[in-house]
N, C-alpha and C positions, 0 to 999 in steps of 0.2 A: 329587326332589320339585319340584313347581311349583305355581303358583296361590297363592292367599292364604296358606294354611296353611304351605306350603313356604317361602315368602319370609319369613313372620313368624318361623318357627323358625330360619332361616339368619341373619336379622338379630339375633335374641336371642343366638345362639351367638357372633357377632362382637363383641358388647358384654358379655361376661361380667364385665368389670370393674365394671359397674353393679350396684347392689343388685337382687335378683330381681324385686320388684314394679315398680320403675322400668324395668328392662330389658324386662319383658313389655309394659308400657304403651307404651314407646317403639317396640318392634318392631311392635306391632299398628297404631299410628298411622302409622308410616312405610310399612308394607306397604299399608295402606288408601290412602295418598296416591299410591302408585306402581302400584296395581292396574290391570292391563290384560289383555284377553283374549289367549289364546294359541291358535294354530291347531294342532289335533291330531286324531288319528283314534283312535276307541275301538271295540274289538271285544268282544262279550259274547254270552253265551247268554241268551236271554230267560227271564224268570221265569214259571213256570206256577203259577197259583193252585191251591189245594187242590181247588177246584171242578173245574178242568180235569182234574186228576189222577183225581178220582173218576169223571168222565165217561169218561176213557180206559180206566180199569180196567173199567168196566161194558161197554165196547165190546170188551174183550179185548186192549187194548194193554198192553205191559209198563210197569212202574213206572220203569224206568231212565232213560227220556227220551233214548235214543240217537238218536232221530230229530230232535232239536232242531237247528236251523240257527244258525250263528253270524251275528249281525247286526253291522253296522258303521255307525258314525256319524262323520262328519267335519264339523268346524266350529270355531268359536272358543268357548273355554270360559274362564271366570274361575277355576274350581277343579274339580278332579277328585279325589274321595275313593274309595279302594279299601279295602275291609275284608274280611278273612278271619276268619270265626268258627269256631273249632275245634269238633269234635264232642265228645261226652261223653268224660270222662276221669276218672281217680281224684281229681284236684284239684277238678273241677266235675262231680260225678256226674249232675246234672240239667241241665248246660249253663250257659253264662254268663248267660243271661236266660231262665229256665225259664217265666216267666209271660207271655212274648210269643209271637206267632205270625208267620208269614211274611206274613200279610195286612197287618200293621202297617208293613211296610217301604215307604218311599216311593221 
């Protein structure tokens, strides 16, 4: 873990002797005071909107997106968040957020 979130969590863990609310406030303030960008390289597959997918299907392309190219960004970042949202399962039959769509992702 790195960036603001990782540093705040690490600081909170080091000060477990403090009461929970005080420890959380302390960790956030100290992490903010020491926040600095880190040089890193991020590789990802670009997101295709549902409009792009509909256009590709109309032109006869497959839905799988196998032709997607990995993109790479290198630079200084204050924070990098990575989330994996699981597919439908018995615990969440409609998914974790059934009323949201991929267009709402920033």
